[in-house]
N, C-alpha and C positions, 0 to 999 in steps of 0.2 A: 457602554462602549465595548467593542470587541476586545480591546486591549487591556481591560480592567484586570488587575493582578488578582490571582487566587490566593487563598490562605491555606496553610498546611493543616490537613485534618489528621488527627491521630489514627494510627493504624488499628487500634482497637475498634474504632467506629466503623472503619472500612470492613473489618472482619465481621462485625455484627450484621451489617447490611448484606454482606456476601452470604452468610448462612441463611438469612431470611430469603434471599433470592433462590438459592438452590432447593429450598423446601417447597417452592411453587411447582405445581403440576399444570402443564399447558395442554389444552385440547383444541382441535380445529373447530372453527365455527365460520359462519358467513358474516362478513362485515363489509359495509360499503367503504370505498376508498376513493378519494378525489383530492385534487390539489387544494381546494378551498379548506380542507381540514388541516392543512399545514400552515405554519406562521406566514404572515405577510412578508414578502421579500425573500422567501425561501428559494434556494438555488436547486433547480433540477437540471442535471447535466449528464454528460458522457465523458469518458476518459480514454486516453491512449498514451503511449510513450514513443519517443523519437526513434529508438532503435527498432522497435517492433513494427512500425508502420512506414517510416520515411523511405527506406531504400537509398538509392543514389549515393552509395558509400564512398565512391571515388570521384564524385562530381564537385565542381566549383570549389576546390581547395580543401574539402573535408579531409581530416587526418584519420588514421586508424585508431580504433579503440580496442578495449579488452575483448569485446565480443566478436569483433572482426577477426582477430587472430584465433580466438577460441573456437568459433563456429567453422573455421576452415581446417581445423585439426580433426582428422578422421576419428570417429567414434564418440565425439563429444555431443553431437546433436542427432536426435532421432532421424533416420532416413537420410542422413547426410545433408540436411537442410541448412540454409544460411539466410541472412536478411539483406543480401546484396540488393535485392529489388523490393522484397517484402510487399507492401501494398502500394508502393510508389507514391506515397503521400507527398513526397517532395515535389512531384510534378502535378499531382492531382489534388492538392490541398484546396483549391477553389471549389472543386466538385464536392469534396468532403464537407466544406463549410456550408454548402447548399443543402446537403443531406441533414446537417445539424439544424439548420434553420427550418427545414420542412418538418422536423420532429416537434418543433415548438419549445425546445429547451432554451434556457437562458444563461447557460455556462458551459464552458469546455475546458477540461483539464488536459494539458499536454506537457511534454518535457522538451527541454532544449538539449541538443546534442553538443556535449562538451567539445568534441573534436571538430564540429562544424564551426564553432566560434574560435577555438584555440587548437589547431591541428596537432600541436606538440605540447599542449599545456602551456605553462609559463615559459617554456624554453623555445618558443617560436612567436611569430607575429599573430595579431588578430586577423581573422579571415573576414574581409568586408562582405563577401558573398553570403556568409552565414548570417551576419547581422541583417543583411538585406532580406534574406528569406524569412526570418522570424518577424521582421517589421511588416512584411507583406501579410503574413499569417495573422498577426495581431490586429492589423488594420482591417482585414477581411472579417474577422470575428466581430469587432466593434461595430462595423458597418451593418451587420445583421443583428445587432443587439445581444451579442453573446459575450459574457464576462470571461476573460481569460484567467484561468488558475494555472500558474506556470511552475513546473518542477525544474529545478536547476540540474539535478543529477538523478537519473532513474536507472540505476544498475550499470551505467556505462561511464568509463573513465578513459583518458588518453593512454594508449599502450606505452607511450613514452614514459609516463610516471611509474608504471609497473616495472619497466625495464631499468629505470634509473635507481629507484629506491623502494620497490615493492608496494607502491601505492598506499592503501589504507593501513598497512602495518607500520608505516613510518610517520612520525609527527611532522615530517616535511610537507605532507599533503595538506596540512591545515592551512598554511599560508597560500598554497597553490589553489586550493578550493576557494578561499576568500578572494583571491585575485580574480578568478573566473566569475564568481558571484558579483563582484564589483562591476565588472564589464556588463553583466546582464542588467543590474540595477540602473546603470548609467544610460544604457541604450534603449531599454524597454520599460523602465519603471514609471515613465510619465503616463503610460497607458495600462500597465499591469498593477492591479491593486491587491492581488493575492499571490504570495510567493510560498512555495514549498521547497526547502533547501535540498533534502535528500529523501528519496523514496525507500521505504521499508528497510532501514539499515539493519534491523534485527533479522529479517528474513534473508537478506543478501549475505550477511556474514555466516549465517547457519549453512547456507548452500555453498558458499565459496571457501570458508575456512574450517567448518566442522564436517560437513558431509563431502566436500570436495567435488561437487557436481557443477559449480559455476566457476568461471575464471576468478582467480588464478589456479584453481583446483588444488588446494592445499588441505590436508587432513591427516589423521593418524588413526590406527585401530582403537576401538572396534567400529568406528564410524565409516572407515573406508581405507583403501590402500593407495595412497598418493605417494609421489616421489619425495615429498617434503611436507612439513606442516606439523601443527600440534592442535588437535581438535579441542583440547581442554583449556587452552589459553589464548590462541590467536583470535577467535571470535571476540573475546573481551577486549583485546588490544585494538582491533579494527573498529569496533563500536566506539571505543573511547576516542579514537582519532576522528571518527565521524561526528560525534557530539561536539568536540572542540572545533571542528571545521564549521559546523552549523553555528556555533556560538560566535566565532570570529566573523562569519558572514553577516549574522544578525547585528553584531556590534557596528559593522560598517554601514549597514542599511539604516539603523536607527540614528547614527551620528550624522550621516551625510545625505540621506535621501528621504527618510520616512516623513518628516515634518512637511517637506515640500510636495512630495508625491502622494502622500495620504494613503499609503498601502499598509498591508499586514504581512507578517511572516511567521512560518511554522515549519515543522518537520512532520513526516507521516510514517508512523510505524505500522507494521502488520499486526493487527489486533485480533487474537483468537479468544474464544471463551472456553473455559474448562469447568466441568461439572464432576463432583466426586463420583467415582464408579460404584461406591457403596456408601452406607450411612456411618461407616467407621470414622472415628476421629482422625485416624491416620490418613485416610483418603480425603477427608475434608481439608486437612492441612496441605496435602499434596496439591489439591486443586488451587488453593491460595498461592502456593509457590509457583505452580505452572503459570498462573495469571501474571505474577510479578515478573517472571522471566520473559514475558512478551512485551506488550505495550508499555508497562511501567519501567522496564529496562531502559527505554528511551525517554519517556515522559518525566519520570521522577527527577532525574538530574536536571532537566531543562526547566522544571518548575520549582523543585525543592532544593536543588543544588547538590544532590548526592544520589547514588544508586539505591534501589529499594532495600529496606532492611532485610527482607527475605533473601535477597541475593547475597548480601554481606554475610548472613548467617550460614549460607551453603558454601560460599566460595572463599571466604576469609581474605587472606592477603593476595590471592590470585586476581581478585577484582581490583582494577586500577583505582587510584585515588586522585582526586582533583586537588591541586594546590589552592591556597586561599585566593591567589590572584585569578586562577581559572574559575573558581566558584563565582567570583565577581561577574564574569561574563556569561557563565553557563546558566546560573539561576535566573529564572523568570525571562528566559530568552525565547518564549513562545507567546505570540499574540492571541492564538487560538489553538485548540486541539484539533487534529485531524487524524483519522484512522482509515485503514483499508481492512475490510472484514469479509472473510470467506469461510471461516473455520470455527466449529464448535465440537469439542471432543470430551471424552471422559478422562479423568486423571486418577492414577493409582499410586499409592504410596510405595516408595522404594527404600525407605529407611528401615521400616519394621517388617518388610516382606520382600521376597525376591522378585526381580523383574527381568525381562528378556535382555539378552546381550545387546549392548549398544543403546539401551534405554535406561533412563532413570539415573544418570550420573550427576555429579555435582553441577556440571555445566548446564544441566537440564532441570535443576532444582530438585533432584532426587525424586522426580515424578515421571511415571510412564504414562504416555497419552495414547489413546486408542479410540476408534469410532465404534467399537463393538463391545457389547456386554451380554454375557450369557447367550451367545449365538445370535443376538439381534443388533442390527445397526442403529446408531443414534438418530439417523435420519435417512432420507432417500439418497442413494448413491448418485454421484455425478461422474463425468468422465475423468475428472481430476482427482487423484488419490487423496483421501482424507478430507476432501471438501464435500461434506455431506450437506443436505438441505435441512437446516435446523434454524428456522427464522426466529424462534423464541430465544435462541442464543444471542441474537443481536440486541434484543430488549434487555436481557440480563447484563450484557457487556456494557451497554450505555449507562445503565443504572450504577454499575460498579465504578465506571469512570467518572460519572457525575458526582458520586460520593467521594471518591479518592481525590478529585481535583476541584472540589467546591463548585461544581456545575459551571466550569469555564466553557465558553462557547465552543461548539464542536461541529465538524463537518465530516460526513462519511464520503471519502473521496474515491473509493472503489468498492463495488459489490457486484458480483456477477457469477454466472454459471457456465461451465464448459460442456460442450458436447463433442463426441469423438467424430473425426472425419475419416471414415473407413474407405472412402473412394473419392475420386475426383469428380464423380457424377453428382448432379444436384439431387440429393436424397430428399424425399418428401419430408422426412422427419427433421432435417436440418433447416429447411425453409419454413415449415409449419411447426415451429419450436414451441409447442404449448407448454412444455416443461419449463422453459425459460420464462414464458409469460407468467406462469403460476409462481415461479421463483421470485420474480420481482414484485408481484402482487403481495405475496406473503411477507417479504422482507420490508416492503413499504408499510404494510399494516403493522408490523412489529415496531418499525420506527415511529409511526404515528402514535402508537400506544406509549412508547417511551417519552415522546414529547408531551403527551397528555399528562404523564406522570411528573412533568416538570423539567425534563432534560432540555437544555438550551442547544438544540441541534438546528443547524441553519442551512444544511445542504446535503443532497444525495446524488452521487454520480455513478452511473452504470458503467461497468467494465464489460464490454467495450463498445465503442461506436461501430467498429468494423472488425471482422476476423483478422488476425495478425499472427506474426511470428511469436510463438509462445515459448521463448527461451529454449531449454534443452528438449522440449517436446516438439520443436519445429512447428510445422503447420498441421500437426495431427489433432490439435484441439482448437475448437472454435468457440470464442466468447462473444462474438459480435452480434449487434442488432441487425447488421447488414452482412449478408453472405458475400465473400469475395471469391470470385472465380480466378484462381491464380494463373490460368492460361491466358485470360483476356484482361484481368484486373477489373472486370465489371463488378459494381456493387449492386446487390439485389436485396431489397428489403425482406426481412423475415417477418413472421407473424409478430414477433416481439417488438420490432420497430413500429409496426402498425398499432400495436397495443399501446406502446409508450406515447406515440403521437396522439392517440385518442384520449389517453389518460391526461395528457398535458393540455389538450385543446378543447375538450368537451367539459361543459359545466356540470353535467349529470354524473353522479357517482357511479362507480362500477362495482358490481359484486366481487368480493375477494375472499379467498380462504384466509382468514386472519387468526387471531389468537385470543382465546378467552381464558382468563386466569381462574383457577380453582385452588383453594388451599386444602 
C-alpha cells in the first residue's frame, strides 16, 4: 500500500550510502528507453500551476493574491511582466486538456488558486465560480482518462492574509490553510485521489524570506537589501508554519475524508543533489549538510517528527521546536514522498575554509554550493541559473532518499529545462528543442536506472505542459512542451511534445543518452 509507514533509519547508514554514491563516476552511453521498462501503473504526466497559466485574475469573483500585488510593483518582475492573462488557461482549459490527451499521458498535476476559492481567505465567503471552474477541469481530465494530481497551494496566498498577519510568518495561517484545504477536500475529493498540500516550501521561503526576491520580499544582508526581514531566522519560521499547516490539513483529510474518498496526501519539496567539490572530509560533510537543508528539511519532520540532525547541529536554538502535541500530528503525515528536481551542484565546506560573502552561513548548513569546479561546469548550462543538466544527479538523489526514508513510495512531480526567449518571433531553436528532448531522455534513463536499483518510484511529471509565467523571470524563460504565442495565445507543439507523445504511445524503445556506472 502507498500509505505504508516507513521506519527511521539511522543517520550513519544514510551517510555510508551517500559516500558510496559520490564515489561513482558516470559516463554517457546509449540505452534504450520506453514505457514498458517502467513499473505497471506508472504515471507519466505534465504539470502546471494556477498562477502561472490561468490568467483571468479579476474574473468570476477571484480575489487578489500575493503575486498579483507583487507583479504590479515596478522592478519586481523582468520586463514588467505580470500574469493577468498568462496562458489564459481559465478560458482555454478544454483545449489544454485535449493537448494532454493527444500526448498520451495518464496524469496531470495542477494547482488550485486559493483566492479563486476564497477571495479573502477565511475572512470572506466561498466563491462558487471557483468551485465550478475546478469541477469542470477535474471532470474534463477524468473524461480523457487523466488522473488529477492537485496542489492546494503553489506559491500563491491571499493578499488579505499577508496584510492581516504576515501570512507564513504567523501561526494564524495554520488554521486558515486547514480551512481552505477542507473546502478543497469536500468539493473535489470524490474525484481527486492525489493531494499535494504545498509546493516547494523550502524554495519559496528561500526566495521570499532569505533572498527577498519573491513576495513579501523580506531579507537582510548579506543576502539582500530589503526594507525589513531577517534572512537567518524568518525562513525557518515560515517553513515551520508551512509544516504545521500541512499537518493540520492532513489530519482533517485522514479523519473526515480519506477512508471514504480513498485518496493520498503529501507535500512536495524542491529536492537538489549535492556532490563534494573535492575528496576532502570537510567537503564530504558539507555535501551531507547541503542535502539535509533541502528535501530533508521538509521530509524529516513529516516522517520522523523532527528536523534533520544536521540542521539542529548547525542552527541550534534558532531552529523551531515542535511541541509533543504537534509531533503527534506532524510525524507520519505523508502517504508518499514527492519531489521536484532540477538541480545538482557541488558543495564546499565553509567551516574549515573561507567562502564567498552571502554563502555558507548557518542557514545554509555552512556549505557553499556552486555549479563550477576548476573552471568546468558540472553539466550543460540551461537558461535558468544553476539548473545544469546533470541527469546522474537524479539517480543519486533517489538512492539517497530511498535509503533515508526506507524506500517509501515516491513521485517525481516536476522535472524540466528552460530555454531563453530572446524575441517574440518563433525561433527555430525554441520549436525544434532538441536540447529539451535530450534532457528528458537522459533524466528518464536515470530514473529508470534508479527504479532498477530498487527505488519505489511511481510517477514522472514534465514541467511544463505549456510555456508560462516563470515568476520573477516573467515570460523570458520557456519550459513548455508547447510553445505559447503570447500575442495570440496559440499553442504550438515543440519537438519535445512530439517526442514525449512518441515515447508514450509507441511500443518500440527509443535510443537515449543514458547512464552507465563505472566505479
